[in-house]
Structure formats: C-alpha cells, structure tokens
C-alpha positions, 0 to 999 in steps of 0.5 A: 500500500502506498504511504504518503507523507501527510505533511507534504503535498504531492510534488505535482501539486507543488510544481504547478501551483504557480498556475493558480490564481491568487486566492483561488477557490480550490476543490480537493476531491477525495481529500482525505485528511486534507494534506493539500488543503492545508498546504494551499490554505497557507498560500491563501486559497479558499479550499473545499474538500470532499470525501466519504470518510467522516474521520478524515474530514475531522482533520481536513475541516480545519483547512477549509470547508468540507463535505462528506459524500459518497461520490461514487454511490450518490449524486454529485453534492456540489450543485448550484441550481442543478449545475456543478459548482465551479472552482478555479482549481479542481485537484485530484490525487490518488483517486479514480472514479471514471464516471465522475470525470465529466462532473469534474470538468464541469466544475472547472471555471473558465480559465480554471486549472485541473491538477490530476494525478493517480495510478496507471497501468503497470502499478499492478506489478509493484503494489496496490491498487492493482485492479484495472478499475483504479488504474488509468490506461496509457494516455487516458488522461490526455483523452479525458482532457482533450478539450482543455489546454494541456500544460503538462502531462506525464505517464511513467514510473516513480521509484520511491515508493514504487508506483506507475502514475499519470498526471496532468496539469490542464486549463479550461479554455478562457477566450479572452482577446488581449491586445498586443503589438500584433493584435490578439496574444495567446494566453501564457502559462509559465512552465515550472522550472522545478 
C-alpha cells in the first residue's frame, strides 16, 4: 500500500501551483485528511474538500470547508441550481472514479486549472491498487482532457515508493482577446522550472 507523507503535498501539486490564481477557490476531491488543503490554505486559497470518510474530514475541516459524500454511490453534492459548482482549481490525487470525470470538468471555471494525478497501468506489478478499475490506461488522461489546454502531462514510473502514475496539469479554455503589438496574444502559462 502506498504511504504518503501527510505533511507534504504531492510534488505535482507543488510544481504547478504557480498556475493558480491568487486566492483561488480550490476543490480537493477525495481529500482525505486534507494534506493539500492545508498546504494551499497557507498560500491563501479558499479550499473545499470532499470525501466519504467522516474521520478524515475531522482533520481536513480545519483547512477549509468540507463535505462528506459518497461520490461514487450518490449524486454529485456540489450543485448550484442543478449545475456543478465551479472552482478555479479542481485537484485530484490518488483517486479514480471514471464516471465522475465529466462532473469534474464541469466544475472547472473558465480559465480554471485541473491538477490530476493517480495510478496507471503497470502499478499492478509493484503494489496496490492493482485492479484495472483504479488504474488509468496509457494516455487516458490526455483523452479525458482533450478539450482543455494541456500544460503538462506525464505517464511513467516513480521509484520511491514504487508506483506507475499519470498526471496532468490542464486549463479550461478562457477566450479572452488581449491586445498586443500584433493584435490578439495567446494566453501564457509559465512552465515550472522545478
């Protein structure tokens, strides 16, 4: 079983947090005890965590608002007038429930950032999860995010602890024409130097 240092956020989240707007509204899906919420709240983000574990949420609630819900067996609980509530950042780590993906994309505000990192095919050779239900297929995140602006994508092996992962940093298209010397300029998303 993969063990996490609960005091440290994922290196992927740390690497791409510079793409988050100041005071970002962050949705942390399957947030557990709130390791990412804690780190992001210290950076001025307004965090909302959702998880099915009441015990984990006892800790997470000190970093923002929390909601206990079974997002696999029940309806999506974060709705405004029947439409998924939107956030500046949607964050998912070490969690996969494929039927939820359309709702996650609808939860991204225009210009919003999706940071997603979870296990992929190959992980069954080094540990758990090992079921195909919880392992992304090769390039699956790219397909799921095909309508977003992909800033970064990785699909490979990490040695410590041993695991196969896919991870993506993608931005919901924001159609804003900015003027420059040559007319409209494309949005600039700085790549991390870490």
